C-alpha positions as CSV (number, residue, x, y, z in Angstrom):
1,M,-53.0,65.5,96.0
2,P,-51.7,62.3,94.5
3,A,-52.0,59.4,97.0
4,G,-53.4,61.3,99.4
5,V,-50.1,63.3,100.8
6,S,-49.9,66.5,101.7
7,W,-48.4,69.6,100.0
8,P,-45.5,70.4,102.3
9,R,-44.5,66.6,102.4
10,Y,-45.2,66.2,98.5
11,M,-43.2,69.0,97.8
12,K,-40.1,68.0,100.3
13,M,-40.2,64.6,98.5
14,F,-39.9,66.2,94.9
15,A,-37.1,68.6,95.7
16,A,-35.0,65.9,97.2
17,S,-35.5,63.6,94.3
18,V,-34.8,66.4,92.1
19,L,-31.6,67.3,93.7
20,S,-30.7,63.4,94.5
21,M,-30.9,63.5,90.5
22,F,-28.6,66.2,90.2
23,A,-26.4,64.9,92.7
24,G,-26.3,61.7,90.8
25,A,-25.4,63.4,87.7
26,E,-22.8,65.1,88.5
27,V,-20.6,62.1,90.9
28,V,-21.6,60.5,87.2
29,H,-19.9,63.3,85.1
30,Q,-17.1,63.7,87.6
31,Y,-16.1,60.1,87.4
32,Y,-16.0,59.5,83.5
33,R,-14.7,62.9,83.1
34,P,-16.3,63.2,79.4
35,D,-14.0,65.0,76.7
36,L,-16.0,68.5,75.9
37,S,-13.2,69.7,73.8
38,I,-14.1,70.5,70.1
39,P,-11.3,69.3,68.0
40,E,-9.8,71.6,64.8
41,V,-10.2,69.7,62.3
42,P,-13.5,66.6,61.7
43,P,-12.3,63.4,62.0
44,K,-12.5,61.1,58.4
45,P,-15.1,58.7,58.3
46,G,-13.9,55.7,60.2
47,E,-11.9,57.6,62.5
48,L,-14.9,58.3,64.8
49,H,-15.1,55.4,67.6
50,T,-18.5,55.8,67.9
51,E,-19.7,54.8,64.3
52,L,-22.0,51.8,64.2
53,L,-19.2,49.1,62.2
54,G,-22.4,46.9,61.8
55,L,-24.3,49.5,60.2
56,K,-21.1,50.6,58.1
57,T,-20.6,47.2,56.3
58,Q,-24.3,46.7,55.7
59,Q,-23.7,50.1,54.1
60,T,-20.9,49.1,52.3
61,A,-22.2,45.9,51.5
62,S,-25.8,47.2,50.0
63,E,-24.0,49.4,47.6
64,N,-21.5,46.8,46.1
65,H,-24.9,44.6,45.2
């Protein structure tokens, strides 16, 4: 066993770490409340706020040259 820990103790620590990970993810999910709705019409290019604006300006600059 890793680090000389017994199987029962290892399984207890593993279960506790997995449960705390799930609990933390649920707390973050409830705090930020992500928008999981799917829009009817896809946004036009430039309307989506998650686009990398620096990359967009680089691409338009490279297309102009």
